[in-house]
MILO-673419 format. One line per field, with one value per residue: residue in three letters; x, y, z of N, C-alpha, C in turn; chain. Coordinates in steps of 0.2 Angstrom, whole numbers, plus 5000, padded with zeros to 4 digits. Each point is the difference from the previous one (the first is absolute). Layout:
<sezas>
type ala:...;
n_east X:...;
n_north Y:...;
n_up Z:...;
ca_east X:...;
ca_north Y:...;
ca_up Z:...;
c_east X:...;
c_north Y:...;
c_up Z:...;
mol A:...;
</sezas>
This chain:
<sezas>
type unk:unk:unk:unk:unk:unk:unk:unk:unk:unk:unk:unk:unk:unk:unk:unk:unk:unk:unk:unk:unk:unk:unk:unk:unk:unk:unk:unk:unk:unk:unk:unk:unk:unk:unk:unk:unk:unk:unk:unk:unk:unk:unk:unk:unk:unk:unk:unk:unk:unk:unk:unk:unk:unk:unk:unk:unk:unk:unk:unk:unk:unk:unk:unk:unk:unk:unk:unk:unk:unk:unk:unk:unk:unk:unk:unk:unk:unk:unk:unk:unk:unk:unk:unk:unk:unk:unk:unk:unk:unk:unk:unk:unk:unk:unk:unk:unk:unk:unk:unk:unk:unk:unk:unk:unk:unk:unk:unk:unk:unk:unk:unk:unk:unk:unk:unk:unk:unk:unk:unk:unk:unk:unk:unk:unk:unk:unk:unk:unk:unk:unk:unk:unk:unk:unk:unk:unk:unk:unk:unk:unk:unk:unk:unk:unk:unk:unk:unk:unk:unk:unk:unk:unk:unk:unk:unk:unk:unk:unk:unk:unk:unk:unk:unk:unk:unk:unk:unk:unk:unk:unk:unk:unk:unk:unk:unk:unk:unk:unk:unk:unk:unk:unk:unk:unk:unk:unk:unk:unk:unk:unk:unk:unk:unk:unk:unk:unk:unk:unk:unk:unk:unk:unk:unk:unk:unk:unk:unk:unk:unk:unk:unk:unk:unk:unk:unk:unk:unk:unk:unk:unk:unk:unk:unk:unk:unk:unk:unk:unk:unk:unk:unk:unk:unk:unk:unk:unk:unk:unk:unk:unk:unk:unk:unk:unk:unk:unk:unk:unk:unk:unk:unk:unk:unk:unk:unk:unk:unk:unk:unk:unk:unk:unk:unk:unk:unk:unk:unk:unk:unk:unk:unk:unk:unk:unk:unk:unk:unk:unk:unk:unk:unk:unk:unk:unk:unk:unk:unk:unk:unk:unk:unk:unk:unk:unk:unk:unk:unk:unk:unk:unk:unk:unk:unk:unk:unk:unk:unk:unk:unk:unk:unk:unk:unk:unk:unk:unk:unk:unk:unk:unk:unk:unk:unk:unk:unk:unk:unk:unk:unk:unk:unk:unk:unk:unk:unk:unk:unk:unk:unk:unk:unk:unk:unk:unk:unk:unk:unk:unk:unk:unk:unk:unk:unk:unk:unk:unk:unk:unk:unk:unk:unk:unk:unk:unk;
n_east 5034:4998:5004:4999:4997:4999:4999:4995:5000:4995:4996:5005:5001:5003:5002:4999:5004:4999:5005:4996:5000:5003:4994:5000:4994:4998:4995:4995:4994:5001:5005:5004:5006:5005:5003:5005:5006:5003:4995:4996:5003:5004:5003:5000:5001:5005:5002:5001:5003:5004:5001:5001:5004:5002:5001:5002:5004:5001:5000:5003:5003:5000:5001:5003:4999:5002:5004:4998:4999:5005:5001:5001:4996:4997:5001:4998:4995:4998:5001:4997:4997:5002:5003:4997:4995:5001:5001:4996:5003:5002:5004:5001:5000:5003:5003:5001:5001:5003:5002:5001:5002:5003:5002:5003:5001:5001:5004:5002:4994:5003:4996:5005:4995:4998:5006:4999:5004:4994:4999:5006:4998:4994:5002:5004:4995:4998:5006:4998:4997:5001:5002:5004:4995:4997:5006:5001:4994:5001:5006:4998:4994:5004:5004:4996:4997:5007:5001:4995:5003:5006:4997:4998:5001:5003:4997:5000:5006:4995:5005:5000:4995:4999:4998:5005:5003:5001:5006:4999:5002:5006:4994:5004:5000:5005:5004:5000:5006:4996:4995:5004:5003:4994:4998:5006:4999:4994:5002:5004:5006:4998:4996:4995:4998:5006:5000:4994:5001:5006:4996:4996:5004:5004:4994:4996:4999:4995:4994:4997:5005:4999:4993:5003:5003:5004:5004:4995:4998:5004:5003:5005:5001:4995:4994:4999:4996:4994:4998:4996:4999:5006:5002:5001:5006:5001:5005:4998:5005:5003:4996:5005:4995:4999:5006:5000:4994:5003:5006:4994:4999:4996:5003:4996:4999:4995:4998:5003:4994:5000:4995:4997:4997:5003:4993:5001:5000:4994:5000:5000:4993:5001:5004:4996:4995:5005:5002:4994:5000:5005:4996:4994:5003:5002:4993:5000:4996:4996:5005:5003:5000:4995:4999:5003:4996:4995:5001:5001:4995:4997:5003:4999:4994:4999:5002:4996:4996:5001:4995:5005:5004:4995:4998:5006:4999:4995:5003:5000:4995:4998:5003:4994:5000:5006:4998:4995:5005:5004:4993:5001:5004:5005:4996:5001:5001:4995:4997:5003:4998:4995:4999:5002:4996:4996:5001:5000:4995:4997:5003:4998:4995:5001:4997:4996:4996:5006:5000:5006:4999:4997:5004:4999:5005:4999:5007:4998:4995;
n_north 4866:4994:5000:4994:4995:4998:5007:4998:5003:5004:4994:5000:4994:4997:4998:4994:5001:4998:5004:5001:5005:5003:5003:5006:5000:5004:5001:5002:4998:4994:5003:4995:5002:4997:5002:5003:4997:5004:4998:5006:4996:5005:4995:4998:5006:5000:4993:5001:5006:4996:4996:5005:5002:4994:5000:5007:4999:4995:5003:5005:4994:4997:5006:4998:4994:5003:5002:5006:4997:5004:4997:5005:4995:4999:5007:5000:4995:5003:5006:4997:4997:5007:5000:5005:4996:4995:5005:5002:5003:4995:5005:5001:4994:4999:5005:4999:4994:5002:5004:4996:4996:5006:5002:4994:5000:5006:4999:4994:5001:5006:5001:4998:4998:4999:4998:5006:5006:5002:4994:5000:5006:4998:4994:5003:5004:4994:5000:5006:4996:4996:5006:4997:4997:5006:5003:4995:5001:5006:5000:4996:5004:5005:4997:4999:5006:5002:4995:5002:5006:4998:4997:5006:5002:5006:5005:5003:5002:4999:4996:5001:5004:4995:5006:5000:4999:5007:4997:5001:4993:4999:4997:4995:5002:5004:4995:5003:5004:5004:4998:5000:5005:5002:4997:5002:5005:4999:4999:4998:5000:4995:5005:4997:5004:5000:4994:5000:5004:4997:4995:5003:5003:4994:4997:5004:4995:4998:5001:4998:5004:5005:4998:5000:5005:4996:4995:4996:5007:4998:5003:4999:5006:4996:5003:4994:5003:4997:5006:4999:5007:5001:4994:5005:4998:4999:5003:5000:5004:4996:5004:5003:5005:4998:5000:5006:5003:4999:5003:5004:4999:4996:4995:5000:5006:4998:5005:5006:5002:4998:4996:5001:4997:5005:5001:5000:5006:4997:5005:5004:5000:4993:5000:5003:4996:4995:5002:5001:4994:4998:5003:4997:4994:5002:5001:4996:5005:4996:4996:4998:4994:5002:5004:4994:4997:5005:4999:4993:5001:5003:4995:4996:5004:5001:4994:5003:4995:4998:5001:5000:5003:5005:5000:5001:5004:5005:5000:5006:4999:5005:5005:5000:4994:5000:5004:4996:4995:5004:5001:4996:4999:5002:5004:5002:4994:4998:5006:4999:4993:5002:5005:4996:4996:5004:5002:4994:4999:5005:4998:4994:5004:5002:5004:5004:4997:5000:4994:5001:5004:4995:4995:5005:4999:4995:5000:5001:4995;
n_up 5042:5002:5005:4998:5004:4993:5001:4996:4995:5001:5000:5004:4998:5004:4994:4999:4995:4994:5000:5005:4996:5006:4998:4997:5002:4995:5004:4995:5001:4998:5004:4997:5003:4997:5005:4996:5003:5003:5005:4998:4996:4997:4997:5006:5002:4994:5001:5007:4998:4996:5005:5004:4995:4999:5007:5000:4995:5003:5005:4997:4998:5007:5002:4994:5001:5005:4995:4999:4994:4998:5006:5005:5003:4994:5000:5007:4999:4994:5003:5005:4994:5000:4994:5000:5003:4996:4996:5004:5004:5004:5003:4993:4998:5006:4999:4994:5002:5005:4996:4995:5005:5003:4995:4999:5007:4999:4994:5002:5003:5000:4995:4996:4996:5006:5000:5003:4997:4999:4999:4997:4998:5001:4998:4995:4998:5001:4997:5001:5005:4995:4999:5004:5004:5000:5000:5005:5002:4999:5003:5005:5001:4999:5004:5005:5000:5000:5004:5003:4999:5002:5004:4997:5007:4998:4998:5005:5002:5005:5002:4993:5001:5004:5004:5003:5006:5000:5000:5007:5000:5002:5003:5001:5006:4998:5003:5006:5000:5003:4996:4995:5002:5001:4994:4998:5003:4998:4994:5004:4998:4996:5000:5000:5005:5002:4999:5001:5005:5001:4999:5003:5005:5000:4998:5003:5003:4997:5004:4995:4998:5004:5000:4994:5002:4999:5003:4997:5002:5005:4996:5003:4998:4997:5000:4998:4996:4999:4999:5005:5001:4998:5004:5003:4997:5007:5000:5006:4999:5004:5002:5002:5001:4994:4998:5004:4997:4994:5003:5003:4994:5003:4999:5005:4998:4997:5005:4999:4998:5007:5001:5006:4995:4997:4998:4993:4999:5002:5003:4995:5001:5001:4996:4996:5002:4999:4994:5000:5003:4996:4995:5003:5000:4994:5000:4995:4999:4997:5002:4995:4998:4997:5006:5002:4996:5002:5006:4998:4997:5005:5004:4996:5000:5006:4998:4996:5002:4993:4996:4995:5003:5002:4994:4999:5005:4999:4993:5001:4997:5003:4997:4997:5001:4998:4996:5000:5000:4996:5000:5005:4995:5004:4998:5006:5002:4996:5002:5006:5000:4997:5005:5005:4997:5000:5007:5002:4996:5002:5006:4997:4999:4994:5005:4997:5004:5003:5001:5001:4994:4996:5003:5004:5003:5004:5000:4994:5002;
ca_east 5003:5002:5004:4997:5004:5005:5006:4999:4995:4993:4998:5006:5001:5006:4997:5004:4998:5000:5007:5002:5003:4996:5000:4995:4994:4995:4994:4995:4994:5001:5007:5005:5006:5006:5004:5007:5005:5000:4995:5001:5005:4997:4997:4995:4994:4997:4996:4994:4996:4997:4995:4994:4997:4997:4994:4995:4997:4996:4993:4997:4997:4995:4994:4998:4993:4995:5000:4995:5003:5000:5000:5007:5002:5003:5006:5005:5002:5004:5006:5004:5002:5003:5008:5002:5001:5005:5007:5001:5004:4996:4998:4996:4994:4997:4998:4994:4994:4997:4996:4995:4995:4996:4995:4995:4995:4995:4998:5001:4994:4998:5002:5005:4997:4997:5005:5002:5004:4996:5000:5006:5002:4996:5003:5006:4998:4998:5006:5004:5004:5005:5002:5005:4997:4996:5004:5002:4994:5000:5006:4999:4994:5003:5003:4995:4995:5003:5000:4993:4999:5004:4997:4994:4995:4997:5002:5005:5002:4997:5005:5006:5001:4998:5005:5001:5002:5007:5003:5002:5006:5005:5001:5003:5005:5007:5003:5005:5006:4999:4996:5005:5004:4996:4999:5006:5002:4996:5000:5007:5002:4999:4993:4996:4998:5006:5001:4995:5001:5006:4999:4995:5003:5006:4999:4994:4995:4993:4999:4999:5007:5003:4998:5002:5008:5004:5007:5001:5001:5007:5005:5006:4998:4994:4994:4997:4993:4996:4995:4993:4996:5002:5005:5007:5006:5005:5006:5000:5006:4998:5002:5004:4996:4996:5005:5000:4994:4999:5005:4997:4994:5001:5001:4995:4993:4999:4999:5003:4995:4996:4995:5002:5001:5006:4998:4998:4993:4995:4996:5003:4997:5002:5007:4999:4998:5005:5004:4996:5001:5007:5001:4997:5005:5005:4997:4999:4993:4998:5005:4999:5006:5001:5003:5007:5002:5001:5006:5006:5000:5002:5007:5004:4999:5004:5007:5002:4999:4995:4994:5001:5004:4996:4996:5004:4999:4993:4996:4994:4999:5000:5003:4994:4999:5006:4999:4995:5002:5005:4998:5002:5007:5001:5001:5006:5006:5001:5001:5007:5004:4999:5004:5007:5003:5000:5006:5006:5001:5001:5007:5004:4999:5002:4994:5001:4999:5002:4995:5003:4997:4993:4997:5005:5001:4995:5003:4999:4993;
ca_north 4993:4998:4994:4994:4996:4996:5005:5001:5005:4997:4996:4996:4995:4995:4993:4995:4999:4993:4998:5000:5007:5005:5006:5005:5000:5005:4997:5004:5001:4998:5001:4996:5000:5000:5006:4997:5005:5001:5004:5007:5003:5004:4996:4996:5004:5002:4995:5001:5006:4998:4995:5004:5004:4995:4998:5005:5000:4994:5002:5004:4996:4996:5005:5003:4997:5003:5007:5002:5002:5007:5004:5002:4994:4996:5003:4998:4993:5000:5003:4995:4994:5002:5000:5007:5000:4995:5003:5004:4998:4997:5005:5005:4996:5000:5007:5001:4995:5003:5006:4998:4996:5004:5003:4995:4998:5005:5002:4994:4998:5005:4999:5004:5005:5005:5003:5007:5004:5004:4995:4999:5006:5000:4996:5003:5005:4997:4998:5006:4999:4996:5002:4996:4994:5002:5001:4994:4996:5003:4997:4993:5000:5002:4994:4994:5001:5000:4993:4999:5003:4997:4993:5001:4999:5006:5004:5005:5000:5006:5003:5002:5008:5002:5003:4998:5005:5002:4998:5006:4999:4997:4993:4998:5005:4999:5001:5006:4997:5000:4994:4995:5000:4997:4993:4997:5001:4996:4993:4999:4994:4993:4998:4999:5007:5003:4996:5002:5007:5001:4997:5005:5006:4999:4997:5004:4995:4999:4995:4993:4998:5000:4994:4994:5000:4996:4999:4998:5005:5004:4998:5004:5006:5002:4996:4999:4998:5002:5003:4996:5004:5002:4995:5003:4997:5005:4999:5006:5000:5000:5006:4998:4999:4994:4995:4999:4996:4993:4996:4997:4996:4993:4996:4994:5002:5001:5007:5004:5002:4994:5001:4998:4992:4999:4999:5006:5003:4998:5006:5007:5004:4998:5004:5008:5001:4999:5006:5006:4999:5002:5007:5003:5000:5005:5006:5002:4999:5002:4997:4993:4996:5002:5007:4999:4999:5007:5003:4998:5003:5006:5001:4999:5006:5005:4998:5002:4995:5001:4997:4993:4997:4998:4995:4993:4996:4999:4995:5004:4999:5007:5005:5004:4997:5002:5007:5000:4997:5004:5007:5002:5002:5007:5005:5005:4996:4999:5006:5002:4996:5002:5006:4999:4997:5005:5004:4996:4999:5007:5001:4997:5003:5006:5004:5008:5002:4994:4998:5003:5007:5000:4997:5001:4995:5000:5005:5007:5002;
ca_up 5001:5007:5001:5003:5005:4997:4998:4993:4998:5000:4995:4998:5004:4998:4998:4997:4993:4998:5000:5007:5002:5003:4997:5002:4995:5001:4999:5002:4996:4993:4998:5004:4996:5005:5001:5001:5003:5007:5002:5002:4995:4995:4995:5003:5001:4994:4998:5004:4998:4994:5001:5003:4994:4996:5004:5000:4993:5000:5003:4995:4994:5002:5001:4994:4998:5004:4998:4995:4994:4998:5006:5002:5003:4995:4998:5005:4999:4994:5001:5004:4997:4993:5000:5002:5007:5002:4999:5005:5006:5004:5004:4997:4999:5006:5001:4995:5001:5006:4998:4996:5004:5004:4995:4997:5005:5000:4994:4996:4996:4995:4993:4998:4995:5004:5004:4997:5004:5005:5006:5003:5003:5006:5005:5002:5004:5007:5003:5002:5006:4998:4993:4997:4998:4994:4994:4999:4997:4993:4996:4998:4996:4994:4997:4999:4995:4993:4999:4997:4993:4995:5000:4998:5005:5000:4994:5002:5007:5003:5005:4997:5001:5007:5004:5007:5005:5000:5006:5003:5004:4996:5002:5007:5002:5000:5006:5001:5004:5007:5001:4999:5006:5006:5000:5001:5007:5004:4998:4999:4996:5003:5001:4993:4997:4997:4994:4995:4998:4996:4994:4996:4999:4996:4994:4997:4997:5002:5005:4997:4998:5007:5004:4997:5000:5005:4999:4993:4995:5001:4995:5001:5003:4997:5000:4993:5001:4995:5003:4999:4996:4994:4997:4998:5004:5003:5004:5004:5004:5007:5004:5006:5005:4999:5001:5007:5002:4998:5004:5006:4998:4999:4994:5000:4998:4993:4998:5006:5004:5002:5006:5006:4999:4995:4994:4996:5001:4994:4998:5000:5005:5007:5001:5001:5007:5005:4999:5003:5007:5002:4999:5006:5006:4999:5000:4993:4998:4994:4995:4997:4997:4993:5000:5000:4993:4997:5003:4997:4993:5002:5002:4994:4996:5004:4999:4993:4995:4995:5000:4997:5006:5005:4997:5000:5007:5002:4995:4997:4993:4996:5004:5003:5007:5004:5002:5005:5006:5002:5001:5006:5001:5002:4994:5002:4999:4993:4997:5002:4996:4993:4999:5001:4994:4995:5001:4999:4993:4997:5001:4996:4993:4998:4999:5001:5007:5004:5006:5007:5000:5000:5006:5006:5005:5006:5004:4997:5000;
c_east 5002:5005:4997:5004:5006:5006:4999:4995:4993:4998:5006:5001:5006:4996:5006:4998:5000:5007:5002:5004:4995:5000:4994:4995:4995:4993:4995:4995:5002:5007:5004:5006:5006:5004:5007:5004:4999:4994:5002:5006:4997:4997:4994:4994:4997:4995:4993:4995:4996:4994:4994:4996:4996:4993:4995:4997:4996:4993:4997:4997:4994:4994:4998:4993:4994:4999:4995:5004:5000:5000:5007:5003:5003:5006:5006:5003:5005:5006:5005:5003:5004:5007:5002:5000:5005:5007:5001:5004:4994:4997:4995:4993:4996:4997:4994:4994:4997:4996:4994:4994:4996:4995:4995:4995:4994:4997:5001:4994:4998:5003:5005:4997:4997:5005:5002:5004:4997:4999:5006:5002:4996:5004:5007:4998:4998:5006:5004:5004:5006:5003:5006:4997:4996:5004:5003:4995:4999:5005:4998:4994:5002:5003:4995:4995:5003:5001:4993:4999:5004:4997:4992:4994:4996:5002:5005:5001:4998:5005:5006:5002:4997:5005:5000:5001:5007:5003:5003:5007:5005:5001:5003:5005:5007:5002:5005:5006:4999:4996:5005:5004:4996:4999:5006:5002:4995:5001:5008:5002:4999:4992:4996:4998:5006:5001:4995:5001:5006:4999:4995:5004:5006:4999:4995:4995:4993:5000:5000:5007:5004:4999:5003:5008:5003:5007:5001:5000:5006:5005:5006:4998:4994:4994:4997:4993:4996:4994:4993:4996:5002:5004:5007:5005:5004:5006:5002:5006:4998:5003:5004:4995:4995:5004:5001:4994:4999:5005:4997:4994:5001:5000:4995:4993:5000:5000:5003:4994:4995:4995:5003:5001:5006:4998:4999:4993:4996:4996:5004:4997:5002:5007:4999:4997:5005:5005:4997:5001:5007:5001:4997:5005:5005:4998:5000:4993:4998:5005:4998:5006:5001:5003:5007:5003:5001:5006:5006:5001:5002:5007:5004:5000:5005:5008:5002:4999:4995:4994:5001:5004:4995:4995:5004:5000:4993:4996:4994:5000:5001:5004:4995:4999:5005:4999:4995:5002:5005:4998:5001:5007:5001:5001:5006:5006:5001:5003:5007:5005:5000:5005:5007:5003:5000:5006:5007:5001:5002:5007:5005:5000:5002:4994:5002:4999:5001:4995:5002:4997:4992:4997:5005:5000:4995:5003:4999:4993:4998;
c_north 4999:4994:4995:4997:4997:5004:5002:5006:4997:4997:4995:4994:4995:4993:4996:4998:4992:4997:5000:5006:5005:5006:5005:5000:5006:4997:5006:5001:4999:5000:4996:4999:4999:5007:4997:5006:5000:5004:5006:5003:5004:4996:4996:5005:5003:4995:5000:5005:4998:4995:5003:5004:4995:4998:5005:5000:4994:5002:5005:4997:4997:5005:5003:4998:5004:5008:5002:5002:5007:5004:5002:4994:4996:5002:4999:4993:5000:5003:4996:4995:5002:5000:5007:5000:4995:5003:5005:4997:4997:5005:5005:4996:5000:5007:5002:4996:5003:5006:4998:4996:5004:5004:4995:4998:5005:5001:4994:4998:5005:4998:5005:5005:5006:5005:5006:5003:5003:4995:4999:5006:5001:4995:5003:5006:4999:4998:5006:4999:4996:5001:4995:4994:5001:5000:4993:4996:5003:4996:4993:4999:5001:4994:4994:5002:5001:4993:4998:5002:4996:4993:5001:4998:5006:5005:5005:5000:5007:5003:5003:5007:5001:5003:4998:5006:5002:4999:5006:4999:4996:4993:4999:5006:4998:5001:5006:4997:5000:4993:4994:4999:4998:4993:4996:5000:4995:4992:4999:4994:4994:4999:4999:5007:5003:4997:5002:5007:5001:4997:5005:5006:5000:4996:5004:4995:5000:4995:4993:4997:4999:4993:4994:5000:4996:4999:4998:5005:5004:4997:5004:5006:5003:4996:5000:4997:5002:5003:4997:5004:5001:4995:5003:4997:5006:4997:5006:5000:5001:5006:4998:4999:4994:4994:4998:4996:4993:4995:4997:4996:4992:4997:4994:5001:5001:5007:5004:5002:4995:5002:4997:4992:4998:4998:5006:5003:4998:5006:5006:5004:4998:5003:5007:5001:5000:5006:5006:5000:5002:5008:5004:5000:5005:5007:5003:4999:5002:4998:4993:4997:5003:5007:4999:5000:5007:5003:4998:5004:5008:5001:4999:5006:5005:4998:5002:4994:5002:4996:4992:4996:4997:4994:4993:4997:4999:4996:5004:4999:5007:5005:5005:4997:5002:5007:5001:4998:5005:5007:5003:5002:5007:5005:5004:4996:4998:5006:5002:4996:5001:5006:4998:4996:5005:5005:4996:4999:5007:5002:4997:5002:5007:5004:5007:5002:4994:4999:5003:5007:5000:4997:5001:4994:5002:5006:5007:5002:5003;
c_up 5007:5000:5004:5005:4997:4998:4993:4999:5000:4994:4997:5005:4998:4998:4998:4993:4999:5000:5007:5002:5003:4997:5003:4995:5002:4998:5002:4994:4993:4997:5005:4996:5006:4999:5001:5003:5008:5002:5002:4996:4995:4994:5002:5001:4994:4997:5004:4998:4993:5001:5003:4995:4996:5003:4999:4993:4999:5003:4996:4994:5002:5000:4994:4998:5004:4999:4995:4994:4999:5006:5002:5004:4995:4997:5004:4999:4994:5001:5005:4997:4993:5001:5002:5008:5003:4999:5006:5006:5005:5005:4997:4999:5006:5002:4995:5001:5007:4998:4996:5003:5004:4995:4997:5005:4999:4993:4995:4995:4994:4993:4998:4995:5004:5004:4996:5004:5006:5006:5003:5003:5006:5005:5003:5005:5007:5004:5002:5006:4999:4993:4997:4997:4994:4994:4998:4996:4993:4995:4998:4996:4992:4996:4998:4995:4993:4998:4997:4993:4995:4999:4998:5004:5001:4995:5002:5008:5003:5005:4997:5001:5007:5004:5007:5004:5000:5007:5003:5004:4995:5002:5006:5001:5001:5007:5000:5003:5007:5002:4999:5007:5006:4999:5001:5007:5005:4998:4998:4995:5003:5001:4993:4997:4997:4994:4995:4998:4996:4993:4996:4998:4995:4994:4996:4996:5002:5005:4998:4999:5007:5003:4996:5000:5005:4998:4993:4995:5001:4996:5001:5004:4997:5002:4993:5001:4993:5003:4998:4996:4993:4996:4998:5004:5002:5004:5004:5005:5008:5004:5007:5006:5000:5001:5008:5003:4998:5003:5006:4998:5000:4993:4999:4997:4992:4997:5006:5004:5001:5005:5006:5001:4996:4993:4996:5001:4994:4998:5001:5005:5007:5001:5001:5007:5005:4999:5003:5007:5002:4999:5006:5006:5000:5000:4993:4998:4992:4994:4998:4998:4993:5000:5001:4993:4997:5004:4997:4993:5002:5001:4994:4995:5004:5000:4993:4995:4995:5001:4998:5006:5005:4998:5000:5007:5001:4996:4997:4992:4996:5004:5003:5007:5004:5002:5005:5007:5003:5001:5007:5001:5002:4994:5002:4999:4993:4996:5001:4996:4993:4998:5000:4994:4994:5000:4998:4993:4996:5002:4996:4992:4999:4999:5000:5007:5004:5006:5006:5001:5001:5007:5006:5005:5006:5005:4998:5000:5006;
mol A:A:A:A:A:A:A:A:A:A:A:A:A:A:A:A:A:A:A:A:A:A:A:A:A:A:A:A:A:A:A:A:A:A:A:A:A:A:A:A:A:A:A:A:A:A:A:A:A:A:A:A:A:A:A:A:A:A:A:A:A:A:A:A:A:A:A:A:A:A:A:A:A:A:A:A:A:A:A:A:A:A:A:A:A:A:A:A:A:A:A:A:A:A:A:A:A:A:A:A:A:A:A:A:A:A:A:A:A:A:A:A:A:A:A:A:A:A:A:A:A:A:A:A:A:A:A:A:A:A:A:A:A:A:A:A:A:A:A:A:A:A:A:A:A:A:A:A:A:A:A:A:A:A:A:A:A:A:A:A:A:A:A:A:A:A:A:A:A:A:A:A:A:A:A:A:A:A:A:A:A:A:A:A:A:A:A:A:A:A:A:A:A:A:A:A:A:A:A:A:A:A:A:A:A:A:A:A:A:A:A:A:A:A:A:A:A:A:A:A:A:A:A:A:A:A:A:A:A:A:A:A:A:A:A:A:A:A:A:A:A:A:A:A:A:A:A:A:A:A:A:A:A:A:A:A:A:A:A:A:A:A:A:A:A:A:A:A:A:A:A:A:A:A:A:A:A:A:A:A:A:A:A:A:A:A:A:A:A:A:A:A:A:A:A:A:A:A:A:A:A:A:A:A:A:A:A:A:A:A:A:A:A:A:A:A:A:A:A:A:A:A:A:A:A:A:A:A:A:A:A:A:A:A:A:A:A:A:A:A:A:A:A:A:A:A:A:A:A:A:A:A:A:A:A:A:A:A:A:A:A:A:A:A:A;
</sezas>
């Protein structure tokens, strides 16, 4: 999405309606509608994203007449126009459509009846240099081909037991305390880099949500938001360091994190590229904005927070995900705190072997 000369998102223009009122209208390839609210605001951009999605679905419907019945391409058209696809988040729709369209470009002409597991296995095998992309393709194909089975477009799902690649890494790397200190030393309070960094480290939110947060989300001493990925409602207490960073933030922008032109970032990748540059300036390599989400969870774990307490801030849907994000927490520190709690508890109980005799003090070791 680009900002036009009018200051509006791409495909939007100012028009005067039949009542003489100046409004914003979205026009693109068969889709035309008015957008309400302040341009670039959260509600406005939600309407804009929905309009873009309707335009994409419209194009898919137009192309339906050119697809071969019973082909994978025909399946894609049916899936895009299904209630199941419509129920997905806009960001999820965009991501799944991108994967499917790449697969469709090479294999869309193939008949579903001829699609076997051996064929999919060969395709996945050719993606050994990009195992994460291969695993993502398998996950999406399973869903789409299951849709085909449910709608009697094919007899069985050949991707159901298709095996992918075993991940050798834990995903995005967690920031170390040394890296955090280096970044903060290079980007002092009052800079855009420092504000983005503080938001990521002290709210533990995903990139998509970080780019949406603004003063409208600050309510008292909390940041209240609905997560884009999970739709979970969160009220996150503002850390003192984040409060200091926010005190230096202007109140004239719709979001805290803005481009050099003062506009919200239209692309998450654009922001990631900018953040990567800030990291390089600080001498931090191989780190990402999502790694700060992991660092936030690690810090909470090392502070003695339970998995449920960490999830209350990060918004993770499962405790298994919390455990994965806190795997970088210091084992030595956590073990010492666990033992200290055990000793304190045993000291208050009547036990046959008091804790003072079982566990000598550090001075006696």
